[in-house]
PDB file of N, CA, C and O in Angstrom:
ATOM      1  N   MET A   1      -6.277   8.219  31.070  1.00  0.00           N
ATOM      2  CA  MET A   1      -5.978   7.639  29.852  1.00  0.00           C
ATOM      3  C   MET A   1      -6.958   7.960  28.760  1.00  0.00           C
ATOM      4  O   MET A   1      -7.913   7.239  28.469  1.00  0.00           O
ATOM      5  N   ARG A   2      -6.678   8.991  28.232  1.00  0.00           N
ATOM      6  CA  ARG A   2      -7.497   9.544  27.069  1.00  0.00           C
ATOM      7  C   ARG A   2      -7.293   9.008  25.716  1.00  0.00           C
ATOM      8  O   ARG A   2      -6.160   8.967  25.237  1.00  0.00           O
ATOM      9  N   VAL A   3      -8.332   8.592  25.067  1.00  0.00           N
ATOM     10  CA  VAL A   3      -8.299   8.265  23.594  1.00  0.00           C
ATOM     11  C   VAL A   3      -8.975   9.156  22.828  1.00  0.00           C
ATOM     12  O   VAL A   3     -10.160   9.409  23.045  1.00  0.00           O
ATOM     13  N   THR A   4      -8.187   9.793  21.725  1.00  0.00           N
ATOM     14  CA  THR A   4      -8.781  10.891  21.002  1.00  0.00           C
ATOM     15  C   THR A   4      -8.816  10.190  19.391  1.00  0.00           C
ATOM     16  O   THR A   4      -7.940   9.503  18.865  1.00  0.00           O
ATOM     17  N   PHE A   5      -9.958  10.562  18.905  1.00  0.00           N
ATOM     18  CA  PHE A   5     -10.272  10.021  17.543  1.00  0.00           C
ATOM     19  C   PHE A   5     -10.176  11.208  16.537  1.00  0.00           C
ATOM     20  O   PHE A   5     -11.015  12.108  16.538  1.00  0.00           O
ATOM     21  N   LYS A   6      -9.101  11.173  15.665  1.00  0.00           N
ATOM     22  CA  LYS A   6      -8.993  12.204  14.681  1.00  0.00           C
ATOM     23  C   LYS A   6      -9.402  11.845  13.291  1.00  0.00           C
ATOM     24  O   LYS A   6      -9.034  10.749  12.870  1.00  0.00           O
ATOM     25  N   PRO A   7     -10.050  12.550  12.594  1.00  0.00           N
ATOM     26  CA  PRO A   7     -10.467  13.971  12.647  1.00  0.00           C
ATOM     27  C   PRO A   7     -11.794  14.124  13.248  1.00  0.00           C
ATOM     28  O   PRO A   7     -12.356  15.219  13.210  1.00  0.00           O
ATOM     29  N   LEU A   8     -12.374  13.027  13.841  1.00  0.00           N
ATOM     30  CA  LEU A   8     -13.727  13.320  14.328  1.00  0.00           C
ATOM     31  C   LEU A   8     -13.865  14.363  15.422  1.00  0.00           C
ATOM     32  O   LEU A   8     -14.900  15.013  15.565  1.00  0.00           O
ATOM     33  N   GLY A   9     -12.774  14.505  16.203  1.00  0.00           N
ATOM     34  CA  GLY A   9     -12.807  15.477  17.248  1.00  0.00           C
ATOM     35  C   GLY A   9     -13.567  15.103  18.562  1.00  0.00           C
ATOM     36  O   GLY A   9     -14.011  15.887  19.401  1.00  0.00           O
ATOM     37  N   THR A  10     -13.624  13.677  18.562  1.00  0.00           N
ATOM     38  CA  THR A  10     -14.286  13.023  19.809  1.00  0.00           C
ATOM     39  C   THR A  10     -13.170  12.400  20.629  1.00  0.00           C
ATOM     40  O   THR A  10     -12.095  12.095  20.112  1.00  0.00           O
ATOM     41  N   ALA A  11     -13.457  12.204  21.996  1.00  0.00           N
ATOM     42  CA  ALA A  11     -12.493  11.434  22.778  1.00  0.00           C
ATOM     43  C   ALA A  11     -13.205  10.788  23.908  1.00  0.00           C
ATOM     44  O   ALA A  11     -14.395  11.032  24.113  1.00  0.00           O
ATOM     45  N   ALA A  12     -12.537   9.993  24.631  1.00  0.00           N
ATOM     46  CA  ALA A  12     -13.187   9.164  25.777  1.00  0.00           C
ATOM     47  C   ALA A  12     -11.933   8.762  26.512  1.00  0.00           C
ATOM     48  O   ALA A  12     -10.857   8.520  25.966  1.00  0.00           O
ATOM     49  N   ASP A  13     -12.188   8.715  27.845  1.00  0.00           N
ATOM     50  CA  ASP A  13     -11.239   8.083  28.787  1.00  0.00           C
ATOM     51  C   ASP A  13     -11.357   6.689  28.734  1.00  0.00           C
ATOM     52  O   ASP A  13     -12.454   6.143  28.622  1.00  0.00           O
ATOM     53  N   ALA A  14     -10.313   6.085  28.806  1.00  0.00           N
ATOM     54  CA  ALA A  14     -10.404   4.499  28.857  1.00  0.00           C
ATOM     55  C   ALA A  14     -10.300   4.081  30.197  1.00  0.00           C
ATOM     56  O   ALA A  14      -9.644   4.865  30.883  1.00  0.00           O
ATOM     57  N   LYS A  15     -10.787   2.985  30.854  1.00  0.00           N
ATOM     58  CA  LYS A  15     -10.803   2.522  32.191  1.00  0.00           C
ATOM     59  C   LYS A  15      -9.709   1.435  31.992  1.00  0.00           C
ATOM     60  O   LYS A  15      -9.268   1.057  30.906  1.00  0.00           O
ATOM     61  N   ALA A  16      -9.344   0.994  33.232  1.00  0.00           N
ATOM     62  CA  ALA A  16      -8.148  -0.059  33.265  1.00  0.00           C
ATOM     63  C   ALA A  16      -8.640  -1.220  32.364  1.00  0.00           C
ATOM     64  O   ALA A  16      -9.824  -1.556  32.339  1.00  0.00           O
ATOM     65  N   ASN A  17      -7.705  -1.795  31.650  1.00  0.00           N
ATOM     66  CA  ASN A  17      -7.907  -2.975  30.900  1.00  0.00           C
ATOM     67  C   ASN A  17      -8.759  -2.766  29.737  1.00  0.00           C
ATOM     68  O   ASN A  17      -9.232  -3.767  29.198  1.00  0.00           O
ATOM     69  N   GLU A  18      -9.039  -1.543  29.246  1.00  0.00           N
ATOM     70  CA  GLU A  18      -9.881  -1.416  28.110  1.00  0.00           C
ATOM     71  C   GLU A  18      -9.198  -1.153  26.836  1.00  0.00           C
ATOM     72  O   GLU A  18      -8.100  -0.600  26.895  1.00  0.00           O
ATOM     73  N   THR A  19      -9.673  -1.459  25.734  1.00  0.00           N
ATOM     74  CA  THR A  19      -9.037  -1.383  24.381  1.00  0.00           C
ATOM     75  C   THR A  19      -9.558  -0.041  23.882  1.00  0.00           C
ATOM     76  O   THR A  19     -10.433   0.642  24.413  1.00  0.00           O
ATOM     77  N   ILE A  20      -8.868   0.222  22.766  1.00  0.00           N
ATOM     78  CA  ILE A  20      -9.305   1.450  21.917  1.00  0.00           C
ATOM     79  C   ILE A  20     -10.619   1.405  21.502  1.00  0.00           C
ATOM     80  O   ILE A  20     -11.243   2.467  21.499  1.00  0.00           O
ATOM     81  N   LEU A  21     -11.222   0.284  21.116  1.00  0.00           N
ATOM     82  CA  LEU A  21     -12.591  -0.004  20.632  1.00  0.00           C
ATOM     83  C   LEU A  21     -13.620   0.236  21.754  1.00  0.00           C
ATOM     84  O   LEU A  21     -14.736   0.711  21.549  1.00  0.00           O
ATOM     85  N   ASP A  22     -13.109  -0.163  23.047  1.00  0.00           N
ATOM     86  CA  ASP A  22     -14.064   0.196  24.228  1.00  0.00           C
ATOM     87  C   ASP A  22     -14.144   1.658  24.333  1.00  0.00           C
ATOM     88  O   ASP A  22     -15.262   2.096  24.602  1.00  0.00           O
ATOM     89  N   ALA A  23     -13.141   2.550  24.167  1.00  0.00           N
ATOM     90  CA  ALA A  23     -13.205   3.829  24.354  1.00  0.00           C
ATOM     91  C   ALA A  23     -13.927   4.409  23.231  1.00  0.00           C
ATOM     92  O   ALA A  23     -14.678   5.365  23.431  1.00  0.00           O
ATOM     93  N   ALA A  24     -13.766   3.908  22.044  1.00  0.00           N
ATOM     94  CA  ALA A  24     -14.425   4.296  20.784  1.00  0.00           C
ATOM     95  C   ALA A  24     -15.941   4.220  20.870  1.00  0.00           C
ATOM     96  O   ALA A  24     -16.644   5.090  20.356  1.00  0.00           O
ATOM     97  N   ARG A  25     -16.413   3.236  21.483  1.00  0.00           N
ATOM     98  CA  ARG A  25     -17.836   3.141  21.640  1.00  0.00           C
ATOM     99  C   ARG A  25     -18.286   4.132  22.586  1.00  0.00           C
ATOM    100  O   ARG A  25     -19.362   4.700  22.399  1.00  0.00           O
ATOM    101  N   ARG A  26     -17.525   4.405  23.637  1.00  0.00           N
ATOM    102  CA  ARG A  26     -17.850   5.444  24.644  1.00  0.00           C
ATOM    103  C   ARG A  26     -18.133   6.966  24.008  1.00  0.00           C
ATOM    104  O   ARG A  26     -18.970   7.819  24.300  1.00  0.00           O
ATOM    105  N   ALA A  27     -17.059   6.928  23.003  1.00  0.00           N
ATOM    106  CA  ALA A  27     -17.061   8.360  22.379  1.00  0.00           C
ATOM    107  C   ALA A  27     -17.748   8.389  21.106  1.00  0.00           C
ATOM    108  O   ALA A  27     -17.527   9.268  20.273  1.00  0.00           O
ATOM    109  N   ASP A  28     -18.662   7.352  20.919  1.00  0.00           N
ATOM    110  CA  ASP A  28     -19.490   7.331  19.661  1.00  0.00           C
ATOM    111  C   ASP A  28     -18.669   7.531  18.506  1.00  0.00           C
ATOM    112  O   ASP A  28     -19.165   8.183  17.587  1.00  0.00           O
ATOM    113  N   ALA A  29     -17.496   7.088  18.381  1.00  0.00           N
ATOM    114  CA  ALA A  29     -16.589   6.990  17.265  1.00  0.00           C
ATOM    115  C   ALA A  29     -16.909   5.711  16.475  1.00  0.00           C
ATOM    116  O   ALA A  29     -16.757   4.626  17.036  1.00  0.00           O
ATOM    117  N   PRO A  30     -17.330   5.772  15.243  1.00  0.00           N
ATOM    118  CA  PRO A  30     -17.726   4.513  14.532  1.00  0.00           C
ATOM    119  C   PRO A  30     -16.490   3.752  13.886  1.00  0.00           C
ATOM    120  O   PRO A  30     -15.894   4.113  12.871  1.00  0.00           O
ATOM    121  N   LEU A  31     -16.237   2.728  14.595  1.00  0.00           N
ATOM    122  CA  LEU A  31     -15.219   1.872  14.240  1.00  0.00           C
ATOM    123  C   LEU A  31     -15.865   0.383  13.876  1.00  0.00           C
ATOM    124  O   LEU A  31     -16.571  -0.268  14.646  1.00  0.00           O
ATOM    125  N   GLY A  32     -15.515   0.029  12.685  1.00  0.00           N
ATOM    126  CA  GLY A  32     -15.993  -1.340  12.193  1.00  0.00           C
ATOM    127  C   GLY A  32     -15.518  -2.504  13.272  1.00  0.00           C
ATOM    128  O   GLY A  32     -14.445  -2.502  13.876  1.00  0.00           O
ATOM    129  N   ASN A  33     -16.561  -3.494  13.373  1.00  0.00           N
ATOM    130  CA  ASN A  33     -16.154  -4.605  14.143  1.00  0.00           C
ATOM    131  C   ASN A  33     -17.198  -5.703  13.912  1.00  0.00           C
ATOM    132  O   ASN A  33     -18.345  -5.565  14.339  1.00  0.00           O
ATOM    133  N   SER A  34     -16.820  -6.751  13.265  1.00  0.00           N
ATOM    134  CA  SER A  34     -17.822  -7.783  13.114  1.00  0.00           C
ATOM    135  C   SER A  34     -17.459  -9.129  13.594  1.00  0.00           C
ATOM    136  O   SER A  34     -18.195 -10.096  13.396  1.00  0.00           O
ATOM    137  N   CYS A  35     -16.291  -9.210  14.246  1.00  0.00           N
ATOM    138  CA  CYS A  35     -15.932 -10.499  14.718  1.00  0.00           C
ATOM    139  C   CYS A  35     -16.069 -10.594  16.420  1.00  0.00           C
ATOM    140  O   CYS A  35     -15.561 -11.534  17.030  1.00  0.00           O
ATOM    141  N   GLY A  36     -16.733  -9.628  17.027  1.00  0.00           N
ATOM    142  CA  GLY A  36     -16.990  -9.631  18.395  1.00  0.00           C
ATOM    143  C   GLY A  36     -15.827  -9.414  19.221  1.00  0.00           C
ATOM    144  O   GLY A  36     -15.721  -9.948  20.325  1.00  0.00           O
ATOM    145  N   SER A  37     -14.876  -8.583  18.688  1.00  0.00           N
ATOM    146  CA  SER A  37     -13.518  -8.189  19.425  1.00  0.00           C
ATOM    147  C   SER A  37     -12.623  -9.490  19.572  1.00  0.00           C
ATOM    148  O   SER A  37     -11.727  -9.511  20.416  1.00  0.00           O
ATOM    149  N   VAL A  38     -12.858 -10.523  18.785  1.00  0.00           N
ATOM    150  CA  VAL A  38     -11.925 -11.757  18.719  1.00  0.00           C
ATOM    151  C   VAL A  38     -10.593 -11.384  18.219  1.00  0.00           C
ATOM    152  O   VAL A  38      -9.593 -11.986  18.610  1.00  0.00           O
ATOM    153  N   GLY A  39     -10.525 -10.262  17.234  1.00  0.00           N
ATOM    154  CA  GLY A  39      -9.276  -9.892  16.598  1.00  0.00           C
ATOM    155  C   GLY A  39      -9.024 -10.433  15.097  1.00  0.00           C
ATOM    156  O   GLY A  39      -7.937 -10.291  14.536  1.00  0.00           O
ATOM    157  N   VAL A  40     -10.015 -10.999  14.566  1.00  0.00           N
ATOM    158  CA  VAL A  40      -9.845 -11.669  13.156  1.00  0.00           C
ATOM    159  C   VAL A  40     -10.298 -10.931  11.986  1.00  0.00           C
ATOM    160  O   VAL A  40      -9.790 -11.086  10.875  1.00  0.00           O
ATOM    161  N   CYS A  41     -11.338 -10.059  12.256  1.00  0.00           N
ATOM    162  CA  CYS A  41     -11.938  -9.397  10.995  1.00  0.00           C
ATOM    163  C   CYS A  41     -11.141  -8.142  10.561  1.00  0.00           C
ATOM    164  O   CYS A  41     -11.366  -7.635   9.461  1.00  0.00           O
ATOM    165  N   ALA A  42     -10.159  -7.601  11.455  1.00  0.00           N
ATOM    166  CA  ALA A  42      -9.468  -6.394  11.177  1.00  0.00           C
ATOM    167  C   ALA A  42     -10.280  -5.119  10.695  1.00  0.00           C
ATOM    168  O   ALA A  42      -9.673  -4.195  10.154  1.00  0.00           O
ATOM    169  N   ARG A  43     -11.612  -5.068  10.885  1.00  0.00           N
ATOM    170  CA  ARG A  43     -12.448  -3.965  10.469  1.00  0.00           C
ATOM    171  C   ARG A  43     -12.221  -2.830  11.590  1.00  0.00           C
ATOM    172  O   ARG A  43     -12.677  -1.703  11.398  1.00  0.00           O
ATOM    173  N   CYS A  44     -11.604  -3.104  12.610  1.00  0.00           N
ATOM    174  CA  CYS A  44     -11.307  -2.084  13.599  1.00  0.00           C
ATOM    175  C   CYS A  44      -9.946  -1.599  13.588  1.00  0.00           C
ATOM    176  O   CYS A  44      -9.482  -1.112  14.619  1.00  0.00           O
ATOM    177  N   ARG A  45      -9.174  -1.688  12.407  1.00  0.00           N
ATOM    178  CA  ARG A  45      -7.847  -1.280  12.242  1.00  0.00           C
ATOM    179  C   ARG A  45      -7.723   0.164  12.309  1.00  0.00           C
ATOM    180  O   ARG A  45      -8.515   0.857  11.671  1.00  0.00           O
ATOM    181  N   VAL A  46      -6.774   0.710  13.044  1.00  0.00           N
ATOM    182  CA  VAL A  46      -6.638   2.130  13.292  1.00  0.00           C
ATOM    183  C   VAL A  46      -5.039   2.390  13.148  1.00  0.00           C
ATOM    184  O   VAL A  46      -4.148   1.570  13.369  1.00  0.00           O
ATOM    185  N   GLN A  47      -4.919   3.562  12.777  1.00  0.00           N
ATOM    186  CA  GLN A  47      -3.506   4.221  12.754  1.00  0.00           C
ATOM    187  C   GLN A  47      -3.321   4.892  14.090  1.00  0.00           C
ATOM    188  O   GLN A  47      -4.230   5.549  14.598  1.00  0.00           O
ATOM    189  N   VAL A  48      -2.136   4.726  14.663  1.00  0.00           N
ATOM    190  CA  VAL A  48      -1.821   5.337  15.954  1.00  0.00           C
ATOM    191  C   VAL A  48      -0.974   6.593  15.596  1.00  0.00           C
ATOM    192  O   VAL A  48       0.183   6.531  15.182  1.00  0.00           O
ATOM    193  N   LEU A  49      -1.663   7.716  15.796  1.00  0.00           N
ATOM    194  CA  LEU A  49      -1.036   8.965  15.448  1.00  0.00           C
ATOM    195  C   LEU A  49       0.019   9.482  16.595  1.00  0.00           C
ATOM    196  O   LEU A  49       1.071  10.026  16.261  1.00  0.00           O
ATOM    197  N   SER A  50      -0.317   9.284  17.909  1.00  0.00           N
ATOM    198  CA  SER A  50       0.644   9.513  18.927  1.00  0.00           C
ATOM    199  C   SER A  50       0.252   8.555  20.096  1.00  0.00           C
ATOM    200  O   SER A  50      -0.837   7.982  20.129  1.00  0.00           O
ATOM    201  N   GLY A  51       1.200   8.425  21.037  1.00  0.00           N
ATOM    202  CA  GLY A  51       0.999   7.607  22.095  1.00  0.00           C
ATOM    203  C   GLY A  51       1.133   6.193  21.919  1.00  0.00           C
ATOM    204  O   GLY A  51       0.651   5.444  22.769  1.00  0.00           O
ATOM    205  N   THR A  52       1.786   5.697  20.823  1.00  0.00           N
ATOM    206  CA  THR A  52       1.993   4.272  20.695  1.00  0.00           C
ATOM    207  C   THR A  52       2.755   3.624  22.016  1.00  0.00           C
ATOM    208  O   THR A  52       2.503   2.449  22.283  1.00  0.00           O
ATOM    209  N   GLU A  53       3.485   4.205  22.671  1.00  0.00           N
ATOM    210  CA  GLU A  53       4.111   3.832  24.027  1.00  0.00           C
ATOM    211  C   GLU A  53       3.128   3.631  25.055  1.00  0.00           C
ATOM    212  O   GLU A  53       3.433   3.039  26.089  1.00  0.00           O
ATOM    213  N   ASN A  54       1.901   4.105  24.840  1.00  0.00           N
ATOM    214  CA  ASN A  54       0.744   4.060  25.772  1.00  0.00           C
ATOM    215  C   ASN A  54      -0.228   3.070  25.507  1.00  0.00           C
ATOM    216  O   ASN A  54      -1.372   3.138  25.956  1.00  0.00           O
ATOM    217  N   LEU A  55       0.229   2.063  24.724  1.00  0.00           N
ATOM    218  CA  LEU A  55      -0.573   0.880  24.329  1.00  0.00           C
ATOM    219  C   LEU A  55       0.192  -0.299  24.800  1.00  0.00           C
ATOM    220  O   LEU A  55       1.420  -0.262  24.715  1.00  0.00           O
ATOM    221  N   ARG A  56      -0.430  -1.389  25.309  1.00  0.00           N
ATOM    222  CA  ARG A  56       0.204  -2.639  25.585  1.00  0.00           C
ATOM    223  C   ARG A  56       0.754  -3.198  24.420  1.00  0.00           C
ATOM    224  O   ARG A  56       0.238  -2.829  23.366  1.00  0.00           O
ATOM    225  N   PRO A  57       1.763  -4.073  24.355  1.00  0.00           N
ATOM    226  CA  PRO A  57       2.207  -4.856  23.193  1.00  0.00           C
ATOM    227  C   PRO A  57       1.207  -5.587  22.512  1.00  0.00           C
ATOM    228  O   PRO A  57       0.236  -6.015  23.137  1.00  0.00           O
ATOM    229  N   PRO A  58       1.354  -5.798  21.160  1.00  0.00           N
ATOM    230  CA  PRO A  58       0.251  -6.491  20.549  1.00  0.00           C
ATOM    231  C   PRO A  58       0.237  -7.938  20.929  1.00  0.00           C
ATOM    232  O   PRO A  58       1.255  -8.559  21.233  1.00  0.00           O
ATOM    233  N   THR A  59      -0.955  -8.437  20.899  1.00  0.00           N
ATOM    234  CA  THR A  59      -1.312  -9.808  21.391  1.00  0.00           C
ATOM    235  C   THR A  59      -1.006 -10.757  20.090  1.00  0.00           C
ATOM    236  O   THR A  59      -0.981 -10.305  18.946  1.00  0.00           O
ATOM    237  N   THR A  60      -0.789 -12.055  20.398  1.00  0.00           N
ATOM    238  CA  THR A  60      -0.563 -12.921  19.497  1.00  0.00           C
ATOM    239  C   THR A  60      -1.452 -12.920  18.243  1.00  0.00           C
ATOM    240  O   THR A  60      -1.000 -12.878  17.099  1.00  0.00           O
ATOM    241  N   ILE A  61      -2.805 -12.971  18.570  1.00  0.00           N
ATOM    242  CA  ILE A  61      -3.655 -12.764  17.525  1.00  0.00           C
ATOM    243  C   ILE A  61      -3.492 -11.468  16.545  1.00  0.00           C
ATOM    244  O   ILE A  61      -3.680 -11.489  15.329  1.00  0.00           O
ATOM    245  N   GLU A  62      -3.122 -10.386  17.288  1.00  0.00           N
ATOM    246  CA  GLU A  62      -2.992  -9.149  16.603  1.00  0.00           C
ATOM    247  C   GLU A  62      -1.689  -9.268  15.754  1.00  0.00           C
ATOM    248  O   GLU A  62      -1.716  -8.801  14.616  1.00  0.00           O
ATOM    249  N   ILE A  63      -0.690  -9.786  16.162  1.00  0.00           N
ATOM    250  CA  ILE A  63       0.591  -9.934  15.480  1.00  0.00           C
ATOM    251  C   ILE A  63       0.368 -10.848  14.149  1.00  0.00           C
ATOM    252  O   ILE A  63       0.976 -10.613  13.105  1.00  0.00           O
ATOM    253  N   ARG A  64      -0.539 -11.884  14.287  1.00  0.00           N
ATOM    254  CA  ARG A  64      -0.818 -12.779  13.265  1.00  0.00           C
ATOM    255  C   ARG A  64      -1.626 -11.994  12.097  1.00  0.00           C
ATOM    256  O   ARG A  64      -1.259 -11.935  10.924  1.00  0.00           O
ATOM    257  N   VAL A  65      -2.690 -11.455  12.591  1.00  0.00           N
ATOM    258  CA  VAL A  65      -3.593 -10.626  11.713  1.00  0.00           C
ATOM    259  C   VAL A  65      -2.788  -9.537  11.092  1.00  0.00           C
ATOM    260  O   VAL A  65      -2.869  -9.459   9.866  1.00  0.00           O
ATOM    261  N   ALA A  66      -2.048  -8.706  11.694  1.00  0.00           N
ATOM    262  CA  ALA A  66      -1.317  -7.575  11.178  1.00  0.00           C
ATOM    263  C   ALA A  66      -0.379  -8.137  10.102  1.00  0.00           C
ATOM    264  O   ALA A  66      -0.305  -7.547   9.024  1.00  0.00           O
ATOM    265  N   SER A  67       0.271  -9.138  10.311  1.00  0.00           N
ATOM    266  CA  SER A  67       1.277  -9.881   9.229  1.00  0.00           C
ATOM    267  C   SER A  67       0.524 -10.322   7.987  1.00  0.00           C
ATOM    268  O   SER A  67       0.905 -10.072   6.843  1.00  0.00           O
ATOM    269  N   GLN A  68      -0.578 -10.998   8.301  1.00  0.00           N
ATOM    270  CA  GLN A  68      -1.374 -11.507   7.101  1.00  0.00           C
ATOM    271  C   GLN A  68      -2.000 -10.336   6.183  1.00  0.00           C
ATOM    272  O   GLN A  68      -2.129 -10.478   4.967  1.00  0.00           O
ATOM    273  N   ARG A  69      -2.341  -9.283   6.804  1.00  0.00           N
ATOM    274  CA  ARG A  69      -2.930  -8.151   6.140  1.00  0.00           C
ATOM    275  C   ARG A  69      -2.083  -7.020   5.861  1.00  0.00           C
ATOM    276  O   ARG A  69      -2.528  -5.994   5.348  1.00  0.00           O
ATOM    277  N   GLY A  70      -0.804  -7.185   6.201  1.00  0.00           N
ATOM    278  CA  GLY A  70       0.211  -6.191   5.778  1.00  0.00           C
ATOM    279  C   GLY A  70       0.082  -4.810   6.409  1.00  0.00           C
ATOM    280  O   GLY A  70       0.225  -3.796   5.725  1.00  0.00           O
ATOM    281  N   PHE A  71      -0.197  -4.767   7.748  1.00  0.00           N
ATOM    282  CA  PHE A  71      -0.308  -3.580   8.550  1.00  0.00           C
ATOM    283  C   PHE A  71       0.966  -2.803   8.541  1.00  0.00           C
ATOM    284  O   PHE A  71       2.065  -3.356   8.498  1.00  0.00           O
ATOM    285  N   ALA A  72       0.807  -1.576   8.579  1.00  0.00           N
ATOM    286  CA  ALA A  72       2.087  -0.667   8.702  1.00  0.00           C
ATOM    287  C   ALA A  72       2.478  -0.843  10.202  1.00  0.00           C
ATOM    288  O   ALA A  72       1.730  -1.384  11.016  1.00  0.00           O
ATOM    289  N   SER A  73       3.720  -0.338  10.505  1.00  0.00           N
ATOM    290  CA  SER A  73       4.179  -0.330  11.980  1.00  0.00           C
ATOM    291  C   SER A  73       3.318   0.443  12.899  1.00  0.00           C
ATOM    292  O   SER A  73       3.232   0.126  14.086  1.00  0.00           O
ATOM    293  N   ASP A  74       2.632   1.515  12.361  1.00  0.00           N
ATOM    294  CA  ASP A  74       1.732   2.416  13.155  1.00  0.00           C
ATOM    295  C   ASP A  74       0.343   1.971  13.343  1.00  0.00           C
ATOM    296  O   ASP A  74      -0.420   2.689  13.988  1.00  0.00           O
ATOM    297  N   GLU A  75      -0.086   0.784  12.810  1.00  0.00           N
ATOM    298  CA  GLU A  75      -1.387   0.456  12.731  1.00  0.00           C
ATOM    299  C   GLU A  75      -1.618  -0.701  13.755  1.00  0.00           C
ATOM    300  O   GLU A  75      -0.750  -1.552  13.952  1.00  0.00           O
ATOM    301  N   ARG A  76      -2.752  -0.698  14.361  1.00  0.00           N
ATOM    302  CA  ARG A  76      -3.197  -1.639  15.421  1.00  0.00           C
ATOM    303  C   ARG A  76      -4.618  -2.016  15.222  1.00  0.00           C
ATOM    304  O   ARG A  76      -5.363  -1.333  14.520  1.00  0.00           O
ATOM    305  N   LEU A  77      -5.063  -3.267  15.928  1.00  0.00           N
ATOM    306  CA  LEU A  77      -6.502  -3.603  15.918  1.00  0.00           C
ATOM    307  C   LEU A  77      -6.813  -2.998  17.245  1.00  0.00           C
ATOM    308  O   LEU A  77      -6.186  -3.181  18.289  1.00  0.00           O
ATOM    309  N   ALA A  78      -7.997  -2.158  17.042  1.00  0.00           N
ATOM    310  CA  ALA A  78      -8.691  -1.405  18.138  1.00  0.00           C
ATOM    311  C   ALA A  78      -9.232  -2.321  19.246  1.00  0.00           C
ATOM    312  O   ALA A  78      -9.278  -1.976  20.427  1.00  0.00           O
ATOM    313  N   CYS A  79      -9.661  -3.580  18.755  1.00  0.00           N
ATOM    314  CA  CYS A  79     -10.386  -4.405  19.740  1.00  0.00           C
ATOM    315  C   CYS A  79      -9.131  -5.291  20.540  1.00  0.00           C
ATOM    316  O   CYS A  79      -9.414  -6.072  21.449  1.00  0.00           O
ATOM    317  N   GLN A  80      -7.966  -5.105  20.165  1.00  0.00           N
ATOM    318  CA  GLN A  80      -6.918  -5.854  20.986  1.00  0.00           C
ATOM    319  C   GLN A  80      -5.874  -4.880  21.617  1.00  0.00           C
ATOM    320  O   GLN A  80      -5.138  -5.303  22.507  1.00  0.00           O
ATOM    321  N   ALA A  81      -5.786  -3.584  21.183  1.00  0.00           N
ATOM    322  CA  ALA A  81      -4.967  -2.705  21.677  1.00  0.00           C
ATOM    323  C   ALA A  81      -5.299  -2.166  23.147  1.00  0.00           C
ATOM    324  O   ALA A  81      -6.190  -1.319  23.216  1.00  0.00           O
ATOM    325  N   VAL A  82      -4.804  -2.487  24.078  1.00  0.00           N
ATOM    326  CA  VAL A  82      -5.238  -2.091  25.441  1.00  0.00           C
ATOM    327  C   VAL A  82      -4.508  -0.768  25.881  1.00  0.00           C
ATOM    328  O   VAL A  82      -3.283  -0.674  25.801  1.00  0.00           O
ATOM    329  N   VAL A  83      -5.201   0.119  26.288  1.00  0.00           N
ATOM    330  CA  VAL A  83      -4.702   1.516  26.605  1.00  0.00           C
ATOM    331  C   VAL A  83      -4.188   1.635  27.955  1.00  0.00           C
ATOM    332  O   VAL A  83      -4.750   1.161  28.942  1.00  0.00           O
ATOM    333  N   ILE A  84      -3.100   2.285  27.964  1.00  0.00           N
ATOM    334  CA  ILE A  84      -2.348   2.385  29.303  1.00  0.00           C
ATOM    335  C   ILE A  84      -1.907   3.824  29.593  1.00  0.00           C
ATOM    336  O   ILE A  84      -1.355   4.191  30.630  1.00  0.00           O
ATOM    337  N   GLY A  85      -2.208   4.558  28.586  1.00  0.00           N
ATOM    338  CA  GLY A  85      -2.086   6.108  28.721  1.00  0.00           C
ATOM    339  C   GLY A  85      -2.675   6.839  27.480  1.00  0.00           C
ATOM    340  O   GLY A  85      -3.389   6.185  26.719  1.00  0.00           O
ATOM    341  N   ASP A  86      -2.417   8.193  27.217  1.00  0.00           N
ATOM    342  CA  ASP A  86      -3.123   8.929  26.135  1.00  0.00           C
ATOM    343  C   ASP A  86      -2.687   8.355  24.882  1.00  0.00           C
ATOM    344  O   ASP A  86      -1.538   7.994  24.629  1.00  0.00           O
ATOM    345  N   VAL A  87      -3.770   8.294  24.056  1.00  0.00           N
ATOM    346  CA  VAL A  87      -3.401   7.849  22.715  1.00  0.00           C
ATOM    347  C   VAL A  87      -4.332   8.567  21.660  1.00  0.00           C
ATOM    348  O   VAL A  87      -5.500   8.837  21.943  1.00  0.00           O
ATOM    349  N   GLU A  88      -3.819   8.844  20.531  1.00  0.00           N
ATOM    350  CA  GLU A  88      -4.634   9.523  19.462  1.00  0.00           C
ATOM    351  C   GLU A  88      -4.370   8.628  18.115  1.00  0.00           C
ATOM    352  O   GLU A  88      -3.307   8.238  17.634  1.00  0.00           O
ATOM    353  N   VAL A  89      -5.679   8.450  17.695  1.00  0.00           N
ATOM    354  CA  VAL A  89      -5.973   7.396  16.606  1.00  0.00           C
ATOM    355  C   VAL A  89      -6.804   8.104  15.403  1.00  0.00           C
ATOM    356  O   VAL A  89      -7.499   9.111  15.538  1.00  0.00           O
ATOM    357  N   THR A  90      -6.598   7.389  14.218  1.00  0.00           N
ATOM    358  CA  THR A  90      -7.488   7.768  13.065  1.00  0.00           C
ATOM    359  C   THR A  90      -7.584   6.386  12.273  1.00  0.00           C
ATOM    360  O   THR A  90      -6.870   5.405  12.482  1.00  0.00           O
ATOM    361  N   THR A  91      -8.537   6.487  11.384  1.00  0.00           N
ATOM    362  CA  THR A  91      -8.774   5.309  10.281  1.00  0.00           C
ATOM    363  C   THR A  91      -8.919   5.921   8.945  1.00  0.00           C
ATOM    364  O   THR A  91      -9.109   7.125   8.775  1.00  0.00           O
ATOM    365  N   GLY A  92      -8.818   5.007   7.969  1.00  0.00           N
ATOM    366  CA  GLY A  92      -8.936   5.717   6.654  1.00  0.00           C
ATOM    367  C   GLY A  92     -10.450   5.874   6.267  1.00  0.00           C
ATOM    368  O   GLY A  92     -10.710   6.558   5.278  1.00  0.00           O
ATOM    369  N   TYR A  93     -11.423   5.311   6.949  1.00  0.00           N
ATOM    370  CA  TYR A  93     -12.875   5.600   6.579  1.00  0.00           C
ATOM    371  C   TYR A  93     -13.618   6.699   7.370  1.00  0.00           C
ATOM    372  O   TYR A  93     -14.846   6.777   7.344  1.00  0.00           O
ATOM    373  N   TRP A  94     -12.845   7.534   8.065  1.00  0.00           N
ATOM    374  CA  TRP A  94     -13.441   8.709   8.721  1.00  0.00           C
ATOM    375  C   TRP A  94     -13.339   9.795   7.874  1.00  0.00           C
ATOM    376  O   TRP A  94     -13.776  10.892   8.221  1.00  0.00           O
TER     377      TRP A  94
END
């Protein structure tokens, strides 16, 4: 289960039940996070470029935050999105 961070060109393997944020930390991909992975700050918002089907469905918290903040259909909270297969993501501040 590989998570690739574009355009940084870094990647990391995700372990069982890990989130995109967990993989980002291992890959040294700078993702904002100020809520301690509770899912309320939305600083870890990412756009999924490919592999949407390789993420578990959004959590209740993620659905609420996405609605409140106007996420596009291809955007997820990295701290909430659990990886179950290969995924490629980006964010506006890279």
